[in-house]
N, C-alpha and C positions, 0 to 999 in steps of 0.2 A: 641606808645601810642594808646590805644583803642579809637575807635570812639564812639560817643554817641550811635549808634545802636549796637555796640558790647557790650556796657555796658547794654543795654536793653536785649540783648540775654542772657547775663550772669546773669540777674536778679539784677544787681547793681542799675538799675533805673527802677521804675515801669512802666508798660504799660498796655494798654487795648488790650490784645491779641484776635484775631479772628480766627487764624489758625496757626498750626505749624506742621512741620514734621522734619525729621533728617537734612534736608538741608536748609529749609526756615522758615521764620516767617512772619506773617501778623499781624499788629496792627493798631489801630486807630491813626490818626495824631492828636496831641494835639492842633494844630492850624489849624483846618480844613477849607478848602474852602467851604465845604458843609457838612451837617450831613452825616456821614458814610465814609468820606474821610479816606482811608486806605493806609498804606504803606506795600509793600511786599519786603522783603529783603532776600538775601542769608545769611546764618549764617557765611560763610567764608567772611572775610573782604577783599573786592576788591573795589578799588576806582571808576573805570569807567566801565559802562555796556559793552563796547566793549572789555574790558580786561578779561571778563568771557570766559571760554572755551565754544565752541559751544554747548556742551551737557548741561552744567549748565545753559547757557542762555535759551535754549529751555525748560528746566525743570522749570526755574523761570517763563517763560511765561505760562506754563501749570498750575503751582501753582497759578499764578495771575488770570488766567482765572477762576479757581474754586472759588476763593474768589470773583471775579467780579460777577459771576452768583448768588452767595449767596447775595451779596450786592443788586443786582437788585430785588431780591425777597423780601428783608426786607425794603429797603429804597425807598419810592416813588420817581421815577425819570423817565425821558424819556429814558436815557441810562447811562451806566457807562463809563466815559472817562478814558483814560490812558495817563500818561506823565512820561517820564524818563528825568529828568533835571540834577540832581546830583551836583548842586552847593552848596547846603546848608550843606550837610554832605558828607564827602569823603568816602562813603560806598554805593555801588549800591543800589538803591531803586526805585521801581515802585509805582507811585501815582495812585490809583484808586479813581475816584471822581464821585459820583452820580451827573448827570447833568440834569438840566431843562432848562438852558440857557447858551450861550457861556461864559458869565461872571463868571460862576461857576468855570471855569478853571483859572481865574485870581488869582494868588498867593498872591496878595496884599489884597484880600478879605478874611476875616475869620469870621466864625460864632462862637458864644459863646455857650458853653455847660457846664452843671454842671457835677460834678464827677458822680453823680447818672445817668445822661443821658448817659455818656460815658460807664459806667458799663453795663447798660441795653442794649444799642445798641450793644456793643461788644458781649454780651451773645446771643442776637438774631441772629446776623450774624454768630457767631461760630456754632450755632445750625443747620445752613443750609449749611455750607461748606462741600462739599463732595470731599475729597482728595482721 
């Protein structure tokens, strides 16, 4: 059975994409800890980050770095934090979260954004991602 993220990759569920290549996809989290909270995922469905082969893991980190640099240019923040938790969806995903304070990494906090805000922010970040 496909994960939620595989359905996003296939276009069965809409998303606010910010970057994509043949192996990876980045899109805004719909329950963001902070404005700009982005998920970077491999297109191949793998449950745990440590189950990725070393080359794919390194490429995922490179892809995530490119997205994080764009995020930092677009979203006012002190830095972009990264977390790999993996309990919510059984598909490897890297959380990139614009941080101004430590509590921005608290996954029980969510900010509200309108659909228009999501679309506008995704487009701005996408315009800066240099893969």
